[in-house]
Backbone as CSV, one residue per row, in Angstrom:
resi,resn,N_x,N_y,N_z,CA_x,CA_y,CA_z,C_x,C_y,C_z
1,UNK,176.004,-40.647,9.260,176.276,-40.326,10.644,177.366,-39.256,10.706
2,UNK,177.143,-38.275,11.549,178.086,-37.165,11.626,179.096,-37.369,12.758
3,UNK,179.983,-36.418,12.882,181.059,-36.504,13.861,180.529,-36.564,15.298
4,UNK,179.441,-35.886,15.577,178.868,-35.922,16.929,178.421,-37.332,17.298
5,UNK,177.853,-38.035,16.357,177.456,-39.419,16.601,178.669,-40.248,17.020
6,UNK,179.746,-40.143,16.246,180.940,-40.945,16.516,181.618,-40.523,17.811
7,UNK,181.605,-39.249,18.126,182.179,-38.801,19.395,181.370,-39.334,20.572
8,UNK,180.055,-39.321,20.445,179.201,-39.887,21.495,179.450,-41.384,21.636
9,UNK,179.621,-42.050,20.513,179.899,-43.488,20.537,181.213,-43.762,21.257
10,UNK,182.229,-42.971,20.974,183.521,-43.128,21.650,183.369,-42.878,23.146
11,UNK,182.604,-41.865,23.529,182.366,-41.595,24.951,181.720,-42.803,25.635
12,UNK,180.737,-43.402,24.979,180.074,-44.585,25.539,181.053,-45.746,25.687
13,UNK,181.860,-45.968,24.671,182.846,-47.045,24.718,183.892,-46.782,25.800
14,UNK,184.316,-45.530,25.924,185.291,-45.181,26.966,184.741,-45.473,28.358
15,UNK,183.464,-45.171,28.555,182.846,-45.453,29.856,182.850,-46.952,30.141
16,UNK,182.551,-47.754,29.130,182.584,-49.209,29.305,183.999,-49.692,29.574
17,UNK,184.972,-49.120,28.873,186.368,-49.497,29.095,186.800,-49.204,30.537
18,UNK,186.422,-48.048,31.050,186.768,-47.698,32.424,186.150,-48.694,33.405
19,UNK,184.891,-49.057,33.169,184.242,-50.053,34.027,184.997,-51.377,33.987
20,UNK,185.359,-51.822,32.804,186.076,-53.088,32.663,187.476,-53.022,33.270
21,UNK,188.154,-51.905,33.097,189.487,-51.758,33.687,189.413,-51.793,35.215
22,UNK,188.377,-51.194,35.773,188.207,-51.254,37.228,187.873,-52.667,37.691
23,UNK,187.075,-53.396,36.930,186.799,-54.794,37.276,188.084,-55.612,37.234
24,UNK,188.918,-55.359,36.220,190.182,-56.076,36.103,191.092,-55.740,37.287
25,UNK,191.109,-54.484,37.674,191.936,-54.067,38.811,191.478,-54.754,40.100
26,UNK,190.177,-54.891,40.282,189.660,-55.596,41.464,190.129,-57.045,41.468
27,UNK,190.116,-57.687,40.304,190.598,-59.060,40.197,192.091,-59.134,40.503
28,UNK,192.849,-58.157,40.016,194.289,-58.122,40.291,194.554,-57.952,41.787
29,UNK,193.748,-57.123,42.450,193.907,-56.955,43.899,193.613,-58.254,44.636
30,UNK,192.605,-58.990,44.186,192.292,-60.281,44.807,193.455,-61.251,44.620
31,UNK,194.038,-61.251,43.433,195.203,-62.104,43.177,196.364,-61.677,44.066
32,UNK,196.548,-60.378,44.245,197.610,-59.878,45.119,197.452,-60.379,46.545
33,UNK,196.215,-60.413,47.040,195.975,-60.932,48.396,196.311,-62.422,48.481
34,UNK,195.948,-63.162,47.436,196.270,-64.591,47.407,197.784,-64.784,47.383
35,UNK,198.466,-64.007,46.544,199.923,-64.107,46.462,200.569,-63.784,47.800
36,UNK,200.032,-62.788,48.495,200.572,-62.433,49.805,200.426,-63.619,50.745
37,UNK,199.263,-64.265,50.744,199.038,-65.433,51.587,199.961,-66.585,51.235
38,UNK,200.296,-66.704,49.966,201.193,-67.771,49.503,202.658,-67.354,49.616
39,UNK,202.879,-66.093,49.971,204.223,-65.519,50.068,204.979,-65.647,48.745
40,UNK,204.285,-65.299,47.671,204.918,-65.273,46.355,204.964,-63.829,45.864
41,UNK,205.941,-63.504,45.034,206.077,-62.117,44.561,204.934,-61.708,43.638
42,UNK,204.691,-60.413,43.610,203.677,-59.844,42.728,204.075,-60.055,41.269
43,UNK,205.316,-59.796,40.958,205.787,-59.868,39.570,205.979,-61.321,39.162
44,UNK,205.274,-61.738,38.120,205.359,-63.096,37.590,205.513,-62.989,36.071
45,UNK,206.763,-62.937,35.596,206.984,-62.722,34.163,206.358,-63.794,33.279
46,UNK,206.330,-65.041,33.740,205.721,-66.096,32.930,204.225,-65.841,32.745
47,UNK,203.543,-65.465,33.831,202.109,-65.188,33.735,201.844,-63.973,32.845
48,UNK,202.672,-62.944,32.971,202.484,-61.765,32.142,202.655,-62.102,30.663
49,UNK,203.604,-62.964,30.353,203.790,-63.413,28.975,202.538,-64.150,28.484
50,UNK,201.970,-64.992,29.356,200.743,-65.718,28.998,199.589,-64.752,28.723
51,UNK,199.457,-63.745,29.573,198.378,-62.763,29.394,198.539,-62.044,28.054
52,UNK,199.750,-61.615,27.758,199.990,-60.905,26.496,199.718,-61.795,25.293
53,UNK,200.168,-63.040,25.353,199.901,-63.964,24.247,198.395,-64.182,24.084
54,UNK,197.701,-64.304,25.207,196.262,-64.532,25.178,195.521,-63.366,24.513
55,UNK,195.803,-62.140,24.951,195.066,-61.003,24.387,195.435,-60.767,22.931
56,UNK,196.702,-61.004,22.579,197.092,-60.807,21.183,196.430,-61.845,20.282
57,UNK,196.151,-63.022,20.817,195.516,-64.056,20.001,194.036,-63.754,19.740
58,UNK,193.486,-62.785,20.462,192.079,-62.432,20.290,191.879,-61.150,19.487
59,UNK,192.946,-60.593,18.990,192.823,-59.382,18.183,192.404,-59.726,16.771
60,UNK,191.482,-58.945,16.251,191.076,-59.150,14.857,191.019,-57.817,14.116
61,UNK,191.866,-56.875,14.571,192.005,-55.600,13.895,190.911,-54.612,14.233
62,UNK,191.109,-53.388,13.964,192.246,-52.847,13.217,193.524,-52.669,14.047
63,UNK,193.478,-52.893,15.364,194.708,-52.783,16.152,195.636,-53.959,15.846
64,UNK,196.905,-53.662,15.658,197.899,-54.706,15.413,198.225,-55.432,16.719
65,UNK,198.865,-56.586,16.596,199.320,-57.303,17.792,200.247,-56.423,18.621
66,UNK,201.105,-55.675,17.950,202.043,-54.809,18.666,201.304,-53.732,19.457
67,UNK,200.249,-53.183,18.872,199.461,-52.161,19.563,198.749,-52.759,20.775
68,UNK,198.162,-53.937,20.595,197.495,-54.604,21.710,198.501,-54.907,22.813
69,UNK,199.672,-55.376,22.430,200.731,-55.674,23.402,201.083,-54.419,24.211
70,UNK,201.301,-53.295,23.527,201.664,-52.053,24.227,200.564,-51.625,25.197
71,UNK,199.315,-51.700,24.754,198.204,-51.315,25.629,198.148,-52.202,26.866
72,UNK,198.255,-53.509,26.680,198.156,-54.420,27.812,199.399,-54.396,28.694
73,UNK,200.558,-54.093,28.134,201.737,-53.920,28.983,201.490,-52.790,29.979
74,UNK,200.886,-51.739,29.509,200.587,-50.596,30.390,199.527,-50.967,31.424
75,UNK,198.489,-51.678,30.990,197.440,-52.118,31.919,198.045,-53.019,32.995
76,UNK,198.891,-53.957,32.577,199.536,-54.866,33.528,200.419,-54.089,34.493
77,UNK,201.193,-53.141,33.987,202.048,-52.315,34.862,201.218,-51.599,35.920
78,UNK,200.107,-51.014,35.511,199.267,-50.285,36.468,198.627,-51.226,37.482
79,UNK,198.218,-52.401,37.027,197.634,-53.372,37.963,198.690,-53.876,38.935
80,UNK,199.919,-54.101,38.464,201.006,-54.539,39.350,201.312,-53.454,40.385
81,UNK,201.316,-52.194,39.941,201.558,-51.088,40.871,200.457,-51.049,41.929
82,UNK,199.227,-51.228,41.502,198.096,-51.235,42.420,198.203,-52.392,43.415
83,UNK,198.568,-53.576,42.935,198.750,-54.732,43.825,199.803,-54.422,44.882
84,UNK,200.941,-53.887,44.444,202.016,-53.573,45.398,201.551,-52.560,46.434
85,UNK,200.841,-51.551,45.960,200.358,-50.497,46.847,199.409,-51.056,47.907
86,UNK,198.516,-51.925,47.500,197.510,-52.451,48.428,198.012,-53.616,49.263
87,UNK,198.914,-54.398,48.706,199.445,-55.543,49.435,200.620,-55.113,50.296
88,UNK,201.260,-54.025,49.903,202.383,-53.514,50.686,203.694,-54.190,50.382
89,UNK,203.786,-54.835,49.243,205.015,-55.535,48.892,205.996,-54.584,48.233
90,UNK,207.212,-54.601,48.715,208.276,-53.784,48.120,209.567,-54.582,48.079
91,UNK,209.514,-55.838,47.651,210.702,-56.681,47.628,211.521,-56.425,46.380
92,UNK,212.761,-56.861,46.424,213.638,-56.741,45.267,213.328,-57.783,44.199
93,UNK,212.440,-58.742,44.522,212.093,-59.778,43.559,211.236,-59.254,42.428
94,UNK,210.648,-58.105,42.604,209.753,-57.565,41.586,210.521,-56.691,40.618
95,UNK,210.165,-56.857,39.361,210.800,-56.059,38.322,210.244,-54.651,38.353
96,UNK,211.058,-53.676,37.952,210.515,-52.326,37.792,209.542,-52.337,36.636
97,UNK,208.902,-51.246,36.428,207.940,-51.135,35.341,208.547,-51.628,34.040
98,UNK,207.898,-52.637,33.450,208.376,-53.174,32.190,208.323,-52.119,31.092
99,UNK,207.288,-51.314,31.100,207.149,-50.261,30.097,208.290,-49.268,30.243
100,UNK,208.598,-48.866,31.471,209.677,-47.919,31.707,211.006,-48.518,31.249
101,UNK,211.212,-49.799,31.495,212.459,-50.445,31.071,212.593,-50.413,29.554
102,UNK,211.501,-50.696,28.855,211.563,-50.677,27.387,211.766,-49.260,26.871
103,UNK,211.101,-48.287,27.523,211.232,-46.901,27.106,212.664,-46.427,27.271
104,UNK,213.324,-46.902,28.337,214.696,-46.481,28.613,215.721,-47.276,27.801
105,UNK,215.213,-48.219,26.999,216.110,-48.992,26.142,216.728,-50.176,26.838
106,UNK,216.221,-50.551,28.001,216.770,-51.704,28.722,216.060,-52.981,28.361
């Protein structure tokens, strides 16, 4: 198999990833609406820890646990931003971007 085959394969996988990421975002928006009804904050560090532990437990390489963690931290950050945007929550109870905090050394 040549490079064109593998590039086409990556394109196909990327398309599936985008579809799945959008499905996940829709689920996050639904959760945001529920949280709004319950008057609970968008940011839930315990749940985010559970999500990260869950996805890392399903890795079987070649991505390391650390790589999976970094990818999902970014996905979670974007979903949290989307929830806030659509739910309209801007309380001080929510943490700033976790990725940005780690990048800044905090």
